[in-house]
Phi, psi and omega in degrees: 000135174257113185291139176274182185306321183298340187256002181287124182260107191257354184279096186296324179297319179292322178296317178299318178296321177299314179297317180297318181292319180295311176067015185205140181200186181245119179263128183233139175212143180274123173258175180293339183260325183191175173277127180258139181223151174208137172275135183201157172287153183213164185205138173292125176275326175201197186297333186233004182236138174248135179254142177220164169223146189223145175297134186295342179279350180291129182302337182294335187303317185286356181249004189266317188305119177076004184259149173286136182225172180231133171246129178245128176241126183247136179254207179304142180206163178179156178290141177240118178279139176302334181297336186282343182286330188072025181232151180279156168060037174259163183238161177298152176208184179228125175263146185194166175234132181207161176223143176237128180239131182232146177167173181283150180259144177225139180285139176269146174285177186299315182296318180292327177294316177298317180298321179295316180295317179297316181295320180296313180294322178297317179300315182287321179296324181298335180284348184262006179306141014270015175301137175302140184290130173281138171226163182289352174297340179281351180277154176296148180307132178089343184295315181294319180298321178294320177295318182298329180299339180263004185242150174230131179264147177222157170234149172252127171276103188286115181258329178225144179232128179229126179241148175231128174235086181269094189229030175078022184297342180272002181254156175301153184300322180297321179293319179294322178297323178295320178293316180300319179297318180292321178296317177302313182296330180272003177094006180255061184293332181294315178293321178300319180295321178294320178298317180294327179297322180290337180291335181259000182213059187294336183284316183224073185298335182300330182296309180291323180298315180298319180296321180292324185275338186284000000 
């Protein structure tokens, strides 16, 4: 699907918060033989760089250094039945939230790779409070170093950010409310909540979406 104007998510700060909250995405790069992809955890290193680490045996590794790549992060999504609109002559569709980040990749040195792994685990562990935070100090001596030998860190210098919030913005509010109610009933309350957020912020839905996801 190619999103039209109603679905363009332009609030870069909200998109960045969405990516940070998701913490997981799909990294894609074109090699001479095929497009290589890998699902992986990710973390903002600073305002314009995203850090990742990959097992060195993954074929994507040899195609990343200095190459332009794409990271795709997908949020809540779900099928929308035409019956839920309460309107005639509508067709099935899929509502979703997503972000695309593009830029060149650079290999991290060993120290930066360790820092990226530590920061990533700290970010995720902090979300599990009040559980005590796990750190690699809990590992037996030498265990982390052996694990690190199988990993390679990379950063993406993010040059372009593209967001899509396809949440029924082209439909009347009553129709969108009907879809949100049906999604709630079907167990997709997260997508329903995002749809309701756009009903109260039709001019700049990204602001509310970002606040909800952060």
